[in-house]
C-alpha positions in Angstrom: 14.8 20.4 11.4 15.8 17.9 13.8 19.2 17.4 15.4 21.6 14.4 15.7 24.5 14.0 18.0 27.7 12.7 16.4 30.7 12.5 18.8 30.7 15.5 20.9 28.7 17.7 18.2 25.2 18.0 17.4 24.1 18.7 13.8 21.0 19.9 12.1 19.5 17.5 9.7 17.6 19.1 6.7 15.2 17.2 4.3 16.7 16.2 1.0 15.3 16.7 -2.3 15.5 14.6 -5.7 18.4 17.0 -6.8 20.4 15.9 -3.9 19.8 12.3 -4.5 21.2 12.6 -8.0 24.3 14.7 -6.7 25.0 12.0 -4.4 24.6 9.2 -6.8 26.9 11.0 -9.4 29.6 11.4 -6.6 29.3 7.7 -5.8 29.8 6.7 -9.4 32.5 9.4 -10.0 34.5 8.3 -6.8 33.7 4.6 -7.2 32.6 4.3 -3.5 31.9 1.1 -2.1 28.5 0.7 -0.1 30.1 1.3 3.4 31.9 4.7 2.0 28.7 5.6 0.2 26.6 5.0 3.4 29.1 7.4 5.2 29.0 10.1 2.3 25.3 10.3 2.6 25.4 11.3 6.2 28.2 13.7 5.5 26.3 15.4 2.5 23.3 15.7 4.4 25.0 17.2 7.5 26.8 19.6 4.9 23.5 20.7 3.4 22.2 22.2 6.7 25.9 23.2 7.9 28.1 24.3 4.8 30.9 24.8 7.1 30.9 21.0 8.2 34.1 19.9 6.4 34.9 16.2 7.0 36.1 13.3 5.0 34.7 9.9 5.1 37.8 8.7 6.9 37.5 11.7 9.5 33.6 10.9 10.0 34.3 7.3 10.6 36.7 8.2 13.5 34.3 10.4 15.1 31.3 8.1 14.8 31.1 5.7 17.5 30.6 2.1 16.1 27.9 1.2 18.8 26.0 4.2 17.8 26.5 4.6 13.9 23.4 2.5 12.9 21.1 4.7 15.3 22.8 7.7 13.7 22.1 6.5 10.1 18.6 5.6 10.8 17.9 9.1 12.5 19.6 11.0 9.6 17.8 8.9 6.9 14.4 9.5 8.7 14.7 13.0 9.0 16.1 13.7 5.6 13.3 11.6 4.1 15.9 9.0 2.6 14.0 6.2 4.6 10.8 7.0 2.8 12.6 7.4 -0.7 14.4 4.1 -0.4 11.2 2.2 0.7 9.5 3.6 -2.1 12.0 2.6 -4.7 12.1 -0.9 -3.2 8.4 -1.5 -3.1 8.3 -0.8 -7.0 11.4 -2.9 -7.7 13.6 -0.1 -8.5 17.4 0.6 -7.3 17.6 4.1 -5.5 19.2 6.3 -8.1 19.4 3.8 -11.0 15.8 2.7 -11.9 14.4 -0.8 -12.6 16.5 -3.6 -11.3 
């Protein structure tokens, strides 16, 4: 598992499985998260999978994550966790991640 630095801390990033994708999607629907907050939630969820003691809200995470580095952080976490490959595969088949056919 690779590590990603966010703020002053470094976190281990695990691979995600299909069960994780479903949990994240259920949470998005239940909490009615917009795209930006869901993006942040995905990062938090992924870190929590490897570090259950990591307890941070979306707002707290947004305060710690440097705006100039957030895209790089997101790309690293998505690549390491497998989300990038999952998203690319669903888009190539005209599917929406977590939902199915568009």
